[in-house]
N, C-alpha and C positions, 0 to 999 in steps of 0.2 A: 519396483527394485531395481530398475533397469539406472531411475533418476540417482536415488542412492551408491549405486556402484560410480557413475558419470563424477556424484561430486566426490568422490573417496580419491581423486586423481586431477585433480584442479588446481591450479592458484587462483586466487580471490581478487581482482583489482577493485578497489575503492578510489572512485572517481569523483573530481570536482569539477562542472563544465561551467565556463562562464557562457551566456547566453549573450553577453554584448560582442566578444570579440570571439564566439565561437572556438577558442582555444581550452584544454583541457591540462589538469595535472592528478597522477595518480600519488595519493597521498599514503595506501598502504598498499603493497602487495604482500601475501602472505599463501603458503601451501597448503593450505586448510579452506574450509567453507565455509562463509558467512554471507549475510545476504540484507538486504532492505534498509538504507540508510534512512533515518529520522535527522532534519536541520534541529540546532536547538533554538527556541526561538530569543534566545539572547545572543546566540550566532558564536559559542562557544566552544560547540561540540558537537558532534554528530553519535546517532546509536545506530549499531547494529546489532543484529540476533546472531549464534551462533550455538550448535546444540543444545538447545531447548534456554539460553541464556543471552541478556542483553548488555551489552559493552558499549563504556563510552569512550569516542575516540577523538583525539583532539584535533584541529583545523587542518595541523600540519601533521596529521597520521599516527600519533604517538598514543598507546593505550592510558587510560586515565585508569577508570576502574572497571569493573563488574558491578552492576545495578544490584542491590539486593534486594531480591522479588521474593525472599523467603521461601513458602514452600511452591512457588510457578515456577518449577524449572524446567517446564516445557514446552516454554514460550514458540511460537510459531513466529511466522514473519509478517504478520499484520501487529503493529504497534505503534504508537503515536502519540505525541504532546497537545495537551492543551493551547487552546490560542494563547492564554497567558502563562504560557510555561511552568505554571505548578502542579498538573497532574498529567502521569503516565496512565496511558490505556494500554492494556495487551488482551491480546490473544492467548489462553494456555490451555494446552489439552489437557484437561484434568480426568486424571485417575481415579479421583474418588466417584466416576460416574462408569458406569460397568457398561460401559457402549463403546465400541472401537472409534467410531466418529465424535472425540469429547470434547471439541473446541468450545471453552464457554472463555466470556470477557468479562475481566477486571480492572479494578482503578487503582493506582498507588501515590504516593507523592512521587515527584518526579525525581527526589535525590533518593527515594529508596523506601521500602517498608512491607505493610501486609497487606497485601492487596483484597481489595473488599469488593464482593460480585454481585454483577452490574445484571446480565443474563442469565435465570436459572433457566432456560429452555438450551437445549443445545442439538446439533451443532450450529454454533455462532461464532462469525468471522468479521472481528472488526475492522473498520475503514475511513473512520469518520467524526469528527465532532463538534457539536454545533458552534460557533462564533463566542456566543456566552456558556458553552463549558455544558450547558444541559443535556444536552440530547444526543447520543449514540448512535451512530448509525453503521448497518453490518450486511451481512451476506448471511443466509441460515435456509436451513432447512428444514422445512415443514410439509408434514401430511407428502412426501417423496419430492417435493419442488424447491428447487433455491429461488429465493428472492430475496429483495431488499427491506430491512426493517429498521424503524426506529425505535427507541425508548429513552424515557428521562430517568435519569438517576433519583428524583425523588420518589416517585409512584411507581417505577420501574414494571410498568406496565406498557406490554409490546405492542406497538403497530407495524401490521402490513402497508409497506407503501408500493410494491409494484405484484402484479400476479399475472406471471406468465407461465407457460408449460417448460419454457428451455430456461437456461443458467441465464439471472440478474448479478450481476457482481461490479465491485471496485467503490463503493458509494465514498463520496468524498464532498463536504462542504464548501461553496468558495468565502473568499473570505469576506464576503459582504452580507454572507448568510442567506440568501438570496436564491441560490440554485445546489442541488444534488447534482453532480456530474458521476455517471457508471456506465459501466459497457452491457452490454447484452446481446444474447444470442439468438435472438428470437427470431429475426429474419434468415435462421442454420448458419449463418456467418458474426462472427464477434466485431460487433460495431459500440460506438462512442452515444451515448445521448444525456441527456439532463431533464431534470424535472425540477417545478416546485418542492419547498420542502414537506409538503403535505402529502404527497406524489403526484399531484397533478399536471397540464401542461409537459406531458412528456415529448422529446423531440430528439430527433435522430440528428448528428452532427457528422458524422461520419458513412463512406459509403462508397468503398474501394476494393480492392482485389485483398490488401491484408488483414491479418487478424489483430483486432485496437483493443488494447486491454489496459485498464489504469488509469484514468483522467487524471492528471492532478493541476488544477487551479493556480495559478499566480498568483501572490500575494495584493496586484493591483486589479484582478478580475478581470483581467484582457487577454489573457491566453490559455491553455492548458497544454503540459505536456505529457506521453503518454508512450508506451511502448508497442512498437507492430510488429508482427511475427511476420515474416515472410511467404510463409505458407499458413494454408486451412490448418489448424490443432483441432478442428473435430470440437470445439465449446470447451477444449482443454487449455492451461497454460504451463508445458513443462518446460523444466529447466533443460539447458543444452540446445539451445537452438538457434539457427539464425535468428535473427532481431536487429531493429534498430529504434532509436528513440527520435521522436519526431513535437512538433509543436504548431497547434494551430492558435490563429488567429480568431477570437469570437465575437468581432464584428465583419469581419471581411468574408472569414471561414478558409482563408486560405492558409495552406500548409506546407510546413519546411522540412527538411530533414536536419536533425542536429548532428546526429553520429551519421559514419557510415556502419555499414554491416559489421553486427559483433557476435559473440558466442554467449549468448546467455538467455534471458525468459524469465522462468519463474526465479525470484529472488533477486531480480536486477534495478528493480522500480516500483516494489509492490504498492512501496506509502509515502503518504506525504514527505517533500524532500528536496523543497525549495530552501533558499536561504530567505532569510528575513526579510533583506532590500529588494529581492527579485531578481537577484544577478546571477543566482548560479542553483546548479542541479546538482545533486549529488545521486550516484548510481554505482552498480556494481558492475564489471564486467569479467568474464571468466575465461580463463586458457585451461587446453588439454594437458596434460604432461604425458 
């Protein structure tokens, strides 16, 4: 409830950050709550979600259209485009399911259309698609535990990739398909990890005093950009906290700050948001009114 009240009294800023110059530009600032920008694969537009719907925004910040998602009008902030740009995958809070936590994963054409169900089980929160477009990876609650799963679009058989007592979340494929990056609370502090697509060779990447979430690998597979909470969030990723964006070099493990501390968190950079050329990141910063 606190998050809902906070989100009603804010400005949302859609920001493009140049990773070469470290300069950023605000392309959209509105007195409403929107979240989670995706960058289109053809470099034409961004996708954001607001009030359960997905909107296309030009790179100049102009509203282009609301994507037709048919019955899926309760989209949450877990959405992304396939690597070829043809398919839009969404997590939709499916009210046809008589449960409170009812997110399921659907796909539809990138230009809009009738969603097709991918995950029968719920809750399922989408985070990644394999480069060949066949495998979806997501966070799901099964047997009262939150772990990472994969599913193939053809047979729709669910495979469990992690098996922890504490939350594993935010899985995302590298552009070469060799790794899945994710965050985990397995040490009682949220840190970043990676593993092979079958769940093997799990490796911890961060070990500092931040709460680190949502690693997004770069198109050249050399770095990840992620969001860090300054304070321990006890395994949660709430809205309206002090956060900053950071970047890790995957060869040297060197980490640098990309932004100063800002008011954000949930919704700032939940989903893949690199530009196709790897020069920019899109994210959302909020302002209290």
